[in-house]
C-alpha positions as CSV (number, residue, x, y, z in Angstrom):
1,X,0.0,0.0,0.0
2,X,1.0,3.6,-0.5
3,X,2.6,5.3,2.5
4,X,0.4,7.3,4.9
5,X,2.4,10.5,4.7
6,X,0.4,13.5,5.9
7,X,0.6,17.2,5.5
8,X,1.7,17.2,9.1
9,X,5.0,15.9,7.8
10,X,5.6,19.2,6.2
11,X,5.4,20.8,9.7
12,X,7.8,18.3,11.3
13,X,10.5,19.7,13.4
14,X,13.3,19.3,10.8
15,X,11.3,21.3,8.1
16,X,9.4,24.1,9.9
17,X,9.8,26.4,6.9
18,X,7.2,24.6,4.7
19,X,3.9,26.5,5.1
20,X,0.6,24.6,5.0
21,X,-2.7,26.5,4.2
22,X,-6.3,25.2,4.6
23,X,-8.2,25.4,1.3
24,X,-11.3,26.4,3.2
25,X,-9.5,29.5,4.4
26,X,-8.4,30.4,0.9
27,X,-12.0,30.1,-0.3
28,X,-13.5,32.2,2.4
29,X,-11.1,35.1,1.7
30,X,-9.2,35.0,5.0
31,X,-6.1,37.1,5.1
32,X,-3.3,34.6,4.7
33,X,-0.7,37.1,3.4
34,X,1.6,36.6,6.3
35,X,1.8,32.8,5.6
36,X,2.1,33.4,1.9
37,X,4.9,35.9,2.4
38,X,6.7,33.4,4.7
39,X,6.5,30.8,2.0
40,X,7.0,32.8,-1.2
41,X,8.9,35.9,0.0
42,X,12.7,36.3,-0.3
43,X,13.2,34.5,3.1
44,X,11.0,31.5,2.4
45,X,11.4,28.2,0.5
46,X,9.2,29.3,-2.4
47,X,6.8,26.4,-1.9
48,X,3.7,25.7,0.3
49,X,1.1,23.1,0.7
50,X,-2.7,23.4,0.5
51,X,-4.6,20.8,2.4
52,X,-8.3,19.9,2.4
53,X,-8.8,20.0,-1.4
54,X,-12.0,18.0,-2.2
55,X,-11.4,15.4,-4.9
56,X,-7.6,15.5,-4.9
57,X,-7.1,12.0,-3.7
58,X,-9.4,10.5,-6.3
59,X,-8.1,12.5,-9.2
60,X,-4.5,11.8,-8.2
61,X,-5.1,8.0,-8.0
62,X,-6.9,8.0,-11.3
63,X,-4.0,9.7,-13.2
64,X,-0.6,9.0,-11.7
65,X,-0.5,5.2,-12.3
66,X,-1.2,5.9,-16.0
67,X,2.3,7.6,-16.3
68,X,4.0,4.2,-16.0
69,X,1.6,2.6,-18.4
70,X,2.2,5.3,-21.0
71,X,6.0,5.4,-20.5
72,X,6.4,1.6,-21.0
73,X,4.6,1.6,-24.3
74,X,6.8,0.6,-27.3
75,X,8.9,3.4,-28.6
76,X,7.3,3.3,-32.0
77,X,3.9,3.9,-30.4
78,X,5.1,6.8,-28.3
79,X,6.7,8.5,-31.4
80,X,3.3,9.1,-32.8
81,X,2.6,11.6,-30.0
82,X,5.8,13.6,-30.4
83,X,5.5,17.2,-31.6
84,X,8.9,18.5,-32.7
85,X,7.4,21.7,-34.0
86,X,6.1,22.5,-30.5
87,X,9.6,21.9,-29.1
88,X,8.3,18.6,-27.6
89,X,6.1,20.5,-25.2
90,X,2.9,19.0,-26.5
91,X,2.5,15.2,-26.3
92,X,5.3,12.8,-25.6
93,X,8.9,13.7,-24.9
94,X,11.8,11.6,-23.9
95,X,15.5,12.1,-24.6
96,X,14.9,15.4,-26.4
97,X,16.6,17.5,-23.7
98,X,20.3,17.1,-23.1
99,X,22.1,17.1,-19.8
100,X,25.9,17.1,-19.6
101,X,26.1,16.4,-23.4
102,X,23.9,13.3,-23.3
103,X,20.2,12.8,-24.1
104,X,18.2,12.9,-20.9
105,X,16.6,9.5,-20.8
106,X,15.9,9.5,-17.0
107,X,12.4,10.7,-17.4
108,X,9.5,10.7,-19.9
109,X,7.0,13.5,-20.1
110,X,3.5,13.9,-21.5
111,X,2.4,17.5,-22.0
112,X,-1.1,18.9,-22.6
113,X,-3.3,21.9,-21.9
114,X,-5.9,20.7,-19.4
115,X,-8.3,23.6,-20.1
116,X,-8.1,24.1,-23.9
117,X,-7.6,21.3,-26.4
118,X,-6.7,24.1,-28.9
119,X,-5.3,27.1,-27.1
120,X,-5.0,29.0,-30.4
121,X,-8.8,28.7,-30.8
122,X,-8.3,27.8,-34.4
123,X,-6.1,30.8,-35.3
124,X,-3.6,29.2,-37.8
125,X,-1.4,32.3,-37.9
126,X,-1.1,32.3,-34.1
127,X,-0.3,28.6,-34.0
128,X,2.4,29.2,-36.6
129,X,3.9,32.1,-34.6
130,X,3.7,30.3,-31.3
131,X,3.8,26.5,-31.9
132,X,3.3,25.9,-28.2
133,X,-0.3,26.9,-28.8
134,X,-0.9,23.8,-30.9
135,X,-3.6,21.3,-30.3
136,X,-3.5,18.6,-27.6
137,X,-2.8,15.0,-28.8
138,X,-4.1,12.0,-26.7
139,X,-2.8,8.5,-26.9
140,X,-5.3,5.9,-28.0
141,X,-3.4,3.2,-26.2
142,X,-4.3,4.7,-22.9
143,X,-7.9,5.9,-23.5
144,X,-8.6,6.9,-19.9
145,X,-5.6,9.3,-19.9
146,X,-7.4,12.3,-21.4
147,X,-10.2,12.6,-18.8
148,X,-8.0,11.9,-15.9
149,X,-5.4,14.4,-17.0
150,X,-7.9,17.1,-17.6
151,X,-9.7,16.4,-14.3
152,X,-6.5,16.8,-12.2
153,X,-5.2,19.7,-14.2
154,X,-8.4,21.7,-13.9
155,X,-8.6,20.9,-10.1
156,X,-5.1,22.2,-9.7
157,X,-5.8,25.3,-11.8
158,X,-8.9,26.1,-9.7
159,X,-7.1,25.8,-6.3
160,X,-4.4,28.2,-7.6
161,X,-6.9,31.0,-8.2
162,X,-7.5,32.0,-4.5
163,X,-3.9,31.5,-3.7
164,X,-2.7,33.9,-6.4
165,X,-5.3,36.4,-5.1
166,X,-3.5,36.2,-1.8
167,X,-0.1,36.8,-3.5
168,X,-1.7,40.0,-5.1
169,X,-2.7,41.2,-1.7
170,X,0.8,40.6,-0.4
171,X,2.4,42.5,-3.3
172,X,-0.1,45.4,-2.9
173,X,1.1,45.8,0.7
174,X,4.7,46.3,-0.4
175,X,4.1,48.0,-3.8
176,X,1.3,50.6,-3.5
177,X,0.9,50.8,-7.3
178,X,0.0,47.1,-7.6
179,X,-3.6,45.9,-7.8
180,X,-4.4,42.4,-9.3
181,X,-1.9,42.0,-12.1
182,X,-0.8,38.5,-11.1
183,X,-4.3,37.1,-11.0
184,X,-5.4,39.0,-14.2
185,X,-2.4,38.0,-16.3
186,X,-2.6,34.4,-15.1
187,X,-6.3,33.6,-15.2
188,X,-8.8,35.7,-17.2
189,X,-6.2,37.0,-19.7
190,X,-4.4,33.6,-20.3
191,X,-5.2,30.3,-22.1
192,X,-1.6,29.2,-21.7
193,X,-1.8,26.4,-19.1
194,X,0.7,23.5,-19.6
195,X,0.5,20.4,-17.5
196,X,3.1,17.7,-17.5
197,X,2.7,14.1,-16.5
198,X,6.1,12.7,-15.6
199,X,7.4,9.2,-15.4
200,X,10.9,9.0,-13.8
201,X,12.3,5.7,-14.9
202,X,13.8,3.2,-12.4
203,X,17.5,3.5,-12.2
204,X,20.2,1.1,-10.9
205,X,23.9,1.5,-10.0
206,X,24.8,0.4,-13.5
207,X,22.9,3.2,-15.2
208,X,25.3,6.0,-14.0
209,X,22.5,8.5,-13.4
210,X,22.1,10.3,-10.1
211,X,19.4,13.0,-10.7
212,X,16.1,12.6,-12.4
213,X,15.9,16.4,-13.1
214,X,18.6,19.1,-12.7
215,X,18.3,22.4,-10.9
216,X,16.0,25.0,-12.4
217,X,13.4,27.7,-11.8
218,X,9.9,27.5,-13.2
219,X,9.0,30.4,-15.6
220,X,5.3,30.3,-14.7
221,X,3.4,32.5,-12.3
222,X,2.8,29.5,-10.1
223,X,3.2,25.7,-10.5
224,X,0.8,23.2,-9.0
225,X,2.5,20.0,-7.8
226,X,0.5,16.9,-7.2
227,X,2.3,14.6,-4.6
228,X,4.2,11.9,-6.4
229,X,3.5,8.1,-6.4
230,X,6.2,5.4,-6.4
231,X,6.1,2.0,-8.0
232,X,8.3,-1.0,-8.7
233,X,9.0,-0.3,-12.4
234,X,8.7,-3.9,-13.6
235,X,5.7,-5.1,-11.5
236,X,3.9,-1.8,-11.1
237,X,3.5,-2.6,-7.4
238,X,3.1,0.6,-5.3
239,X,5.9,1.4,-2.9
240,X,7.0,4.1,-0.5
241,X,8.9,7.3,-1.2
242,X,12.6,6.6,-0.8
243,X,14.8,8.5,1.7
244,X,17.1,10.9,0.0
245,X,15.1,10.9,-3.3
246,X,12.4,13.1,-4.6
247,X,11.9,16.9,-4.7
248,X,14.5,19.2,-3.3
249,X,14.5,23.0,-3.2
250,X,17.3,25.4,-2.6
251,X,16.9,27.1,0.8
252,X,17.3,30.9,0.9
253,X,20.8,30.4,2.4
254,X,21.9,28.0,-0.3
255,X,21.1,24.8,1.5
256,X,19.5,21.9,-0.3
257,X,16.2,21.1,1.4
258,X,14.2,17.9,0.8
259,X,10.5,18.6,0.5
260,X,8.7,16.0,2.7
261,X,6.0,13.8,1.1
262,X,2.5,14.9,1.7
263,X,0.0,12.9,-0.3
264,X,-3.0,14.6,1.1
265,X,-1.9,18.1,0.0
266,X,-1.4,20.0,-3.2
267,X,1.9,21.8,-3.5
268,X,2.5,25.2,-5.1
269,X,5.8,26.7,-6.1
270,X,6.1,30.4,-7.1
271,X,7.7,31.1,-10.5
272,X,9.7,33.8,-12.3
273,X,6.7,35.5,-13.9
274,X,5.4,36.2,-10.4
275,X,8.8,37.5,-9.4
276,X,8.8,39.9,-12.3
277,X,5.1,41.0,-11.8
278,X,5.6,41.5,-8.1
279,X,8.8,43.5,-8.4
280,X,10.7,41.0,-6.3
281,X,8.1,40.7,-3.4
282,X,8.0,37.0,-4.2
283,X,11.0,35.0,-5.5
284,X,11.1,31.9,-7.7
285,X,12.3,28.5,-6.3
286,X,15.4,26.7,-7.6
287,X,14.4,23.0,-7.4
288,X,15.4,19.6,-8.7
289,X,14.4,15.9,-8.4
290,X,16.9,13.5,-7.0
291,X,16.7,9.9,-8.2
292,X,16.6,6.7,-6.3
293,X,19.5,4.3,-7.3
294,X,18.6,0.7,-6.8
295,X,21.4,-1.6,-5.7
296,X,22.2,-4.6,-7.8
297,X,19.6,-7.3,-7.3
298,X,17.0,-4.8,-5.9
299,X,13.9,-3.9,-7.9
300,X,14.2,-0.6,-9.8
301,X,11.7,2.0,-8.5
302,X,10.0,4.6,-10.7
303,X,8.2,7.8,-9.7
304,X,5.0,9.3,-11.2
305,X,4.4,13.0,-10.8
306,X,2.1,15.8,-12.2
307,X,3.0,19.5,-12.5
308,X,0.6,22.2,-13.8
309,X,2.3,25.4,-15.0
310,X,-0.1,28.2,-14.6
311,X,1.2,31.2,-16.4
312,X,0.5,34.4,-18.4
313,X,-0.5,34.3,-22.1
314,X,2.5,33.7,-24.4
315,X,2.3,37.4,-25.7
316,X,1.6,39.0,-22.3
317,X,3.8,41.9,-21.2
318,X,5.6,41.3,-17.9
319,X,6.9,44.2,-15.8
320,X,7.1,45.3,-12.1
321,X,4.2,47.2,-10.5
322,X,4.0,51.0,-11.2
323,X,6.7,52.9,-9.3
324,X,8.9,49.8,-8.7
325,X,12.3,50.0,-10.4
326,X,13.6,47.2,-12.6
327,X,16.3,46.3,-10.0
328,X,13.7,45.4,-7.4
329,X,12.9,42.2,-9.3
330,X,16.2,40.8,-8.1
331,X,16.5,42.2,-4.7
332,X,15.8,40.5,-1.3
333,X,18.1,37.5,-1.7
334,X,21.3,36.5,-3.3
335,X,20.7,34.9,-6.7
336,X,21.3,31.2,-6.8
337,X,24.6,29.8,-8.1
338,X,22.9,26.5,-9.1
339,X,21.1,27.9,-12.1
340,X,21.6,30.7,-14.6
341,X,20.3,33.7,-12.6
342,X,17.2,35.5,-13.7
343,X,19.3,38.7,-14.1
344,X,21.3,37.0,-16.9
345,X,18.1,36.2,-18.8
346,X,16.0,39.3,-18.2
347,X,17.7,42.5,-19.4
348,X,14.7,44.9,-19.8
349,X,11.0,45.2,-19.1
350,X,8.3,45.0,-20.4
351,X,9.1,41.6,-21.7
352,X,6.8,39.2,-23.5
353,X,6.3,36.0,-21.5
354,X,7.0,33.9,-24.6
355,X,10.3,35.7,-25.1
356,X,11.6,35.1,-21.6
357,X,10.6,31.4,-22.0
358,X,12.6,31.1,-25.2
359,X,15.6,33.0,-23.8
360,X,15.6,30.9,-20.6
361,X,15.5,27.6,-22.6
362,X,18.5,28.6,-24.7
363,X,20.6,29.8,-21.6
364,X,19.7,26.7,-19.6
365,X,20.8,24.5,-22.5
366,X,24.1,26.2,-22.5
367,X,24.4,26.0,-18.7
368,X,23.7,22.2,-18.7
369,X,25.9,21.4,-21.7
370,X,28.9,23.7,-21.3
371,X,31.1,21.7,-23.7
372,X,28.8,22.1,-26.7
Protein backbone atom coordinates (compact mmCIF):
# COMPACT_ATOMS: atom_id res chain seq x y z
CA UNK A 1 0.00 0.00 0.00
CA UNK A 2 0.98 3.61 -0.52
CA UNK A 3 2.58 5.31 2.51
CA UNK A 4 0.40 7.32 4.86
CA UNK A 5 2.43 10.54 4.73
CA UNK A 6 0.36 13.48 5.91
CA UNK A 7 0.57 17.23 5.54
CA UNK A 8 1.73 17.22 9.14
CA UNK A 9 5.02 15.86 7.83
CA UNK A 10 5.58 19.22 6.23
CA UNK A 11 5.45 20.82 9.66
CA UNK A 12 7.77 18.33 11.28
CA UNK A 13 10.55 19.73 13.38
CA UNK A 14 13.25 19.33 10.76
CA UNK A 15 11.31 21.35 8.15
CA UNK A 16 9.43 24.11 9.92
CA UNK A 17 9.78 26.37 6.87
CA UNK A 18 7.17 24.58 4.74
CA UNK A 19 3.90 26.48 5.11
CA UNK A 20 0.56 24.61 5.05
CA UNK A 21 -2.68 26.47 4.21
CA UNK A 22 -6.27 25.24 4.58
CA UNK A 23 -8.19 25.36 1.31
CA UNK A 24 -11.31 26.43 3.18
CA UNK A 25 -9.46 29.52 4.43
CA UNK A 26 -8.41 30.38 0.89
CA UNK A 27 -11.98 30.06 -0.32
CA UNK A 28 -13.51 32.22 2.40
CA UNK A 29 -11.09 35.08 1.70
CA UNK A 30 -9.24 34.96 5.04
CA UNK A 31 -6.13 37.14 5.11
CA UNK A 32 -3.30 34.62 4.68
CA UNK A 33 -0.73 37.09 3.39
CA UNK A 34 1.61 36.55 6.34
CA UNK A 35 1.82 32.81 5.65
CA UNK A 36 2.07 33.35 1.89
CA UNK A 37 4.88 35.86 2.43
CA UNK A 38 6.66 33.40 4.71
CA UNK A 39 6.53 30.78 1.95
CA UNK A 40 7.04 32.80 -1.22
CA UNK A 41 8.94 35.87 -0.04
CA UNK A 42 12.73 36.26 -0.26
CA UNK A 43 13.21 34.50 3.09
CA UNK A 44 11.01 31.47 2.36
CA UNK A 45 11.43 28.22 0.46
CA UNK A 46 9.16 29.33 -2.37
CA UNK A 47 6.84 26.36 -1.86
CA UNK A 48 3.75 25.73 0.25
CA UNK A 49 1.07 23.07 0.68
CA UNK A 50 -2.71 23.44 0.48
CA UNK A 51 -4.64 20.82 2.42
CA UNK A 52 -8.31 19.87 2.41
CA UNK A 53 -8.83 19.98 -1.38
CA UNK A 54 -12.00 18.01 -2.23
CA UNK A 55 -11.45 15.38 -4.91
CA UNK A 56 -7.64 15.54 -4.87
CA UNK A 57 -7.07 11.97 -3.68
CA UNK A 58 -9.40 10.46 -6.26
CA UNK A 59 -8.08 12.55 -9.16
CA UNK A 60 -4.47 11.76 -8.21
CA UNK A 61 -5.08 8.03 -7.97
CA UNK A 62 -6.88 8.04 -11.32
CA UNK A 63 -4.04 9.73 -13.21
CA UNK A 64 -0.62 9.04 -11.73
CA UNK A 65 -0.53 5.24 -12.30
CA UNK A 66 -1.16 5.94 -15.99
CA UNK A 67 2.27 7.60 -16.27
CA UNK A 68 4.02 4.22 -15.99
CA UNK A 69 1.56 2.60 -18.40
CA UNK A 70 2.21 5.29 -20.99
CA UNK A 71 5.98 5.40 -20.52
CA UNK A 72 6.39 1.63 -20.96
CA UNK A 73 4.59 1.56 -24.33
CA UNK A 74 6.77 0.58 -27.30
CA UNK A 75 8.93 3.40 -28.59
CA UNK A 76 7.27 3.33 -32.01
CA UNK A 77 3.88 3.88 -30.37
CA UNK A 78 5.12 6.83 -28.32
CA UNK A 79 6.74 8.48 -31.36
CA UNK A 80 3.26 9.06 -32.80
CA UNK A 81 2.65 11.55 -30.01
CA UNK A 82 5.84 13.59 -30.36
CA UNK A 83 5.46 17.15 -31.63
CA UNK A 84 8.85 18.49 -32.70
CA UNK A 85 7.40 21.74 -34.01
CA UNK A 86 6.13 22.53 -30.50
CA UNK A 87 9.62 21.87 -29.08
CA UNK A 88 8.30 18.58 -27.64
CA UNK A 89 6.13 20.53 -25.17
CA UNK A 90 2.93 18.99 -26.54
CA UNK A 91 2.45 15.23 -26.34
CA UNK A 92 5.27 12.80 -25.55
CA UNK A 93 8.90 13.72 -24.90
CA UNK A 94 11.85 11.59 -23.85
CA UNK A 95 15.51 12.13 -24.61
CA UNK A 96 14.86 15.43 -26.41
CA UNK A 97 16.58 17.46 -23.68
CA UNK A 98 20.29 17.12 -23.14
CA UNK A 99 22.12 17.08 -19.82
CA UNK A 100 25.93 17.09 -19.64
CA UNK A 101 26.08 16.40 -23.36
CA UNK A 102 23.89 13.28 -23.26
CA UNK A 103 20.20 12.82 -24.08
CA UNK A 104 18.17 12.93 -20.87
CA UNK A 105 16.57 9.48 -20.75
CA UNK A 106 15.93 9.51 -17.00
CA UNK A 107 12.37 10.75 -17.43
CA UNK A 108 9.53 10.71 -19.91
CA UNK A 109 6.99 13.53 -20.10
CA UNK A 110 3.49 13.89 -21.50
CA UNK A 111 2.36 17.50 -22.01
CA UNK A 112 -1.12 18.89 -22.63
CA UNK A 113 -3.26 21.90 -21.86
CA UNK A 114 -5.92 20.67 -19.40
CA UNK A 115 -8.29 23.58 -20.09
CA UNK A 116 -8.11 24.07 -23.86
CA UNK A 117 -7.64 21.32 -26.45
CA UNK A 118 -6.74 24.08 -28.91
CA UNK A 119 -5.31 27.13 -27.08
CA UNK A 120 -5.03 29.01 -30.39
CA UNK A 121 -8.84 28.73 -30.81
CA UNK A 122 -8.31 27.78 -34.44
CA UNK A 123 -6.12 30.77 -35.30
CA UNK A 124 -3.64 29.22 -37.77
CA UNK A 125 -1.42 32.33 -37.85
CA UNK A 126 -1.15 32.32 -34.06
CA UNK A 127 -0.32 28.61 -33.99
CA UNK A 128 2.38 29.21 -36.59
CA UNK A 129 3.93 32.08 -34.62
CA UNK A 130 3.66 30.31 -31.26
CA UNK A 131 3.84 26.53 -31.92
CA UNK A 132 3.33 25.86 -28.21
CA UNK A 133 -0.33 26.86 -28.77
CA UNK A 134 -0.87 23.76 -30.93
CA UNK A 135 -3.63 21.26 -30.32
CA UNK A 136 -3.46 18.59 -27.65
CA UNK A 137 -2.80 15.02 -28.75
CA UNK A 138 -4.08 12.04 -26.75
CA UNK A 139 -2.76 8.46 -26.95
CA UNK A 140 -5.34 5.91 -28.05
CA UNK A 141 -3.36 3.18 -26.24
CA UNK A 142 -4.30 4.72 -22.86
CA UNK A 143 -7.88 5.91 -23.51
CA UNK A 144 -8.61 6.95 -19.92
CA UNK A 145 -5.64 9.34 -19.87
CA UNK A 146 -7.45 12.33 -21.41
CA UNK A 147 -10.24 12.58 -18.85
CA UNK A 148 -7.97 11.85 -15.87
CA UNK A 149 -5.36 14.39 -17.05
CA UNK A 150 -7.92 17.14 -17.58
CA UNK A 151 -9.65 16.44 -14.27
CA UNK A 152 -6.48 16.77 -12.21
CA UNK A 153 -5.19 19.74 -14.23
CA UNK A 154 -8.44 21.66 -13.87
CA UNK A 155 -8.60 20.94 -10.15
CA UNK A 156 -5.05 22.23 -9.66
CA UNK A 157 -5.80 25.34 -11.75
CA UNK A 158 -8.92 26.08 -9.68
CA UNK A 159 -7.11 25.77 -6.34
CA UNK A 160 -4.41 28.15 -7.59
CA UNK A 161 -6.91 30.99 -8.15
CA UNK A 162 -7.54 32.04 -4.52
CA UNK A 163 -3.88 31.45 -3.73
CA UNK A 164 -2.72 33.88 -6.43
CA UNK A 165 -5.25 36.42 -5.13
CA UNK A 166 -3.46 36.18 -1.78
CA UNK A 167 -0.14 36.83 -3.55
CA UNK A 168 -1.65 39.96 -5.13
CA UNK A 169 -2.72 41.17 -1.67
CA UNK A 170 0.80 40.56 -0.37
CA UNK A 171 2.36 42.48 -3.27
CA UNK A 172 -0.07 45.40 -2.87
CA UNK A 173 1.07 45.82 0.74
CA UNK A 174 4.67 46.31 -0.42
CA UNK A 175 4.06 47.98 -3.79
CA UNK A 176 1.27 50.61 -3.53
CA UNK A 177 0.89 50.79 -7.33
CA UNK A 178 0.00 47.10 -7.56
CA UNK A 179 -3.59 45.87 -7.85
CA UNK A 180 -4.41 42.42 -9.27
CA UNK A 181 -1.86 42.00 -12.05
CA UNK A 182 -0.78 38.48 -11.09
CA UNK A 183 -4.33 37.13 -11.04
CA UNK A 184 -5.39 39.04 -14.17
CA UNK A 185 -2.40 38.02 -16.30
CA UNK A 186 -2.57 34.41 -15.14
CA UNK A 187 -6.28 33.57 -15.21
CA UNK A 188 -8.78 35.73 -17.16
CA UNK A 189 -6.16 36.97 -19.66
CA UNK A 190 -4.44 33.62 -20.32
CA UNK A 191 -5.19 30.33 -22.07
CA UNK A 192 -1.56 29.24 -21.68
CA UNK A 193 -1.76 26.41 -19.15
CA UNK A 194 0.70 23.55 -19.58
CA UNK A 195 0.46 20.40 -17.49
CA UNK A 196 3.12 17.70 -17.47
CA UNK A 197 2.66 14.07 -16.46
CA UNK A 198 6.09 12.67 -15.62
CA UNK A 199 7.45 9.15 -15.40
CA UNK A 200 10.88 9.01 -13.77
CA UNK A 201 12.35 5.71 -14.92
CA UNK A 202 13.77 3.24 -12.44
CA UNK A 203 17.54 3.45 -12.20
CA UNK A 204 20.24 1.11 -10.92
CA UNK A 205 23.90 1.48 -10.04
CA UNK A 206 24.81 0.36 -13.54
CA UNK A 207 22.92 3.25 -15.19
CA UNK A 208 25.30 5.99 -14.05
CA UNK A 209 22.54 8.54 -13.42
CA UNK A 210 22.08 10.31 -10.09
CA UNK A 211 19.44 12.99 -10.66
CA UNK A 212 16.10 12.63 -12.39
CA UNK A 213 15.91 16.38 -13.05
CA UNK A 214 18.56 19.10 -12.73
CA UNK A 215 18.30 22.41 -10.88
CA UNK A 216 16.01 25.02 -12.45
CA UNK A 217 13.40 27.70 -11.78
CA UNK A 218 9.91 27.52 -13.23
CA UNK A 219 9.02 30.39 -15.57
CA UNK A 220 5.31 30.28 -14.72
CA UNK A 221 3.42 32.49 -12.30
CA UNK A 222 2.79 29.47 -10.09
CA UNK A 223 3.21 25.72 -10.49
CA UNK A 224 0.81 23.23 -8.96
CA UNK A 225 2.53 20.04 -7.80
CA UNK A 226 0.55 16.87 -7.17
CA UNK A 227 2.28 14.59 -4.64
CA UNK A 228 4.18 11.85 -6.44
CA UNK A 229 3.51 8.12 -6.39
CA UNK A 230 6.21 5.45 -6.38
CA UNK A 231 6.11 2.01 -8.02
CA UNK A 232 8.32 -0.95 -8.72
CA UNK A 233 8.98 -0.33 -12.39
CA UNK A 234 8.71 -3.94 -13.58
CA UNK A 235 5.72 -5.12 -11.55
CA UNK A 236 3.86 -1.83 -11.08
CA UNK A 237 3.48 -2.58 -7.38
CA UNK A 238 3.08 0.65 -5.32
CA UNK A 239 5.90 1.38 -2.89
CA UNK A 240 6.97 4.08 -0.46
CA UNK A 241 8.90 7.28 -1.21
CA UNK A 242 12.59 6.59 -0.81
CA UNK A 243 14.76 8.49 1.68
CA UNK A 244 17.11 10.92 -0.03
CA UNK A 245 15.13 10.89 -3.29
CA UNK A 246 12.36 13.12 -4.61
CA UNK A 247 11.87 16.89 -4.71
CA UNK A 248 14.53 19.22 -3.29
CA UNK A 249 14.45 23.02 -3.17
CA UNK A 250 17.27 25.44 -2.56
CA UNK A 251 16.90 27.12 0.82
CA UNK A 252 17.29 30.86 0.91
CA UNK A 253 20.76 30.44 2.44
CA UNK A 254 21.86 28.04 -0.30
CA UNK A 255 21.15 24.78 1.53
CA UNK A 256 19.46 21.92 -0.33
CA UNK A 257 16.21 21.09 1.44
CA UNK A 258 14.20 17.90 0.83
CA UNK A 259 10.48 18.60 0.53
CA UNK A 260 8.68 16.03 2.70
CA UNK A 261 6.04 13.79 1.13
CA UNK A 262 2.46 14.93 1.72
CA UNK A 263 0.03 12.85 -0.32
CA UNK A 264 -3.04 14.61 1.07
CA UNK A 265 -1.89 18.09 0.01
CA UNK A 266 -1.44 20.02 -3.20
CA UNK A 267 1.92 21.79 -3.48
CA UNK A 268 2.49 25.18 -5.09
CA UNK A 269 5.80 26.73 -6.14
CA UNK A 270 6.13 30.37 -7.09
CA UNK A 271 7.72 31.11 -10.48
CA UNK A 272 9.67 33.79 -12.28
CA UNK A 273 6.65 35.46 -13.91
CA UNK A 274 5.38 36.17 -10.39
CA UNK A 275 8.80 37.45 -9.36
CA UNK A 276 8.78 39.94 -12.26
CA UNK A 277 5.15 41.01 -11.84
CA UNK A 278 5.62 41.50 -8.09
CA UNK A 279 8.82 43.52 -8.42
CA UNK A 280 10.69 40.98 -6.27
CA UNK A 281 8.15 40.74 -3.45
CA UNK A 282 8.04 37.00 -4.18
CA UNK A 283 10.96 34.96 -5.49
CA UNK A 284 11.05 31.86 -7.68
CA UNK A 285 12.29 28.55 -6.30
CA UNK A 286 15.35 26.70 -7.59
CA UNK A 287 14.43 23.02 -7.37
CA UNK A 288 15.35 19.57 -8.68
CA UNK A 289 14.36 15.91 -8.40
CA UNK A 290 16.92 13.50 -6.98
CA UNK A 291 16.70 9.93 -8.20
CA UNK A 292 16.63 6.65 -6.32
CA UNK A 293 19.48 4.32 -7.29
CA UNK A 294 18.60 0.66 -6.81
CA UNK A 295 21.43 -1.59 -5.69
CA UNK A 296 22.24 -4.63 -7.79
CA UNK A 297 19.60 -7.28 -7.27
CA UNK A 298 17.01 -4.82 -5.93
CA UNK A 299 13.92 -3.86 -7.95
CA UNK A 300 14.20 -0.55 -9.76
CA UNK A 301 11.72 2.04 -8.52
CA UNK A 302 9.99 4.63 -10.69
CA UNK A 303 8.21 7.83 -9.68
CA UNK A 304 5.05 9.33 -11.20
CA UNK A 305 4.38 13.05 -10.81
CA UNK A 306 2.15 15.78 -12.22
CA UNK A 307 2.97 19.48 -12.51
CA UNK A 308 0.63 22.18 -13.79
CA UNK A 309 2.34 25.35 -15.02
CA UNK A 310 -0.14 28.21 -14.58
CA UNK A 311 1.16 31.23 -16.40
CA UNK A 312 0.52 34.40 -18.42
CA UNK A 313 -0.48 34.34 -22.07
CA UNK A 314 2.47 33.75 -24.44
CA UNK A 315 2.35 37.37 -25.67
CA UNK A 316 1.59 39.01 -22.31
CA UNK A 317 3.83 41.88 -21.20
CA UNK A 318 5.56 41.34 -17.86
CA UNK A 319 6.92 44.20 -15.77
CA UNK A 320 7.07 45.26 -12.11
CA UNK A 321 4.23 47.24 -10.50
CA UNK A 322 4.02 51.00 -11.21
CA UNK A 323 6.68 52.86 -9.27
CA UNK A 324 8.89 49.78 -8.73
CA UNK A 325 12.31 49.96 -10.37
CA UNK A 326 13.61 47.19 -12.64
CA UNK A 327 16.28 46.31 -10.05
CA UNK A 328 13.65 45.43 -7.42
CA UNK A 329 12.94 42.20 -9.32
CA UNK A 330 16.25 40.75 -8.15
CA UNK A 331 16.48 42.25 -4.66
CA UNK A 332 15.83 40.53 -1.35
CA UNK A 333 18.05 37.50 -1.65
CA UNK A 334 21.30 36.51 -3.30
CA UNK A 335 20.72 34.89 -6.69
CA UNK A 336 21.27 31.15 -6.84
CA UNK A 337 24.58 29.76 -8.06
CA UNK A 338 22.91 26.48 -9.05
CA UNK A 339 21.09 27.94 -12.07
CA UNK A 340 21.57 30.72 -14.62
CA UNK A 341 20.33 33.70 -12.58
CA UNK A 342 17.22 35.52 -13.73
CA UNK A 343 19.28 38.71 -14.09
CA UNK A 344 21.30 36.99 -16.86
CA UNK A 345 18.09 36.19 -18.79
CA UNK A 346 16.04 39.32 -18.17
CA UNK A 347 17.66 42.52 -19.43
CA UNK A 348 14.69 44.89 -19.75
CA UNK A 349 10.99 45.23 -19.14
CA UNK A 350 8.33 45.00 -20.35
CA UNK A 351 9.15 41.56 -21.72
CA UNK A 352 6.82 39.16 -23.50
CA UNK A 353 6.31 36.00 -21.50
CA UNK A 354 7.00 33.87 -24.58
CA UNK A 355 10.31 35.69 -25.10
CA UNK A 356 11.55 35.06 -21.56
CA UNK A 357 10.57 31.40 -22.02
CA UNK A 358 12.64 31.11 -25.19
CA UNK A 359 15.62 33.01 -23.78
CA UNK A 360 15.60 30.87 -20.64
CA UNK A 361 15.48 27.62 -22.60
CA UNK A 362 18.53 28.63 -24.66
CA UNK A 363 20.56 29.76 -21.64
CA UNK A 364 19.67 26.68 -19.58
CA UNK A 365 20.75 24.46 -22.46
CA UNK A 366 24.15 26.17 -22.54
CA UNK A 367 24.40 25.96 -18.74
CA UNK A 368 23.65 22.22 -18.70
CA UNK A 369 25.86 21.43 -21.71
CA UNK A 370 28.91 23.71 -21.35
CA UNK A 371 31.06 21.67 -23.74
CA UNK A 372 28.76 22.11 -26.75
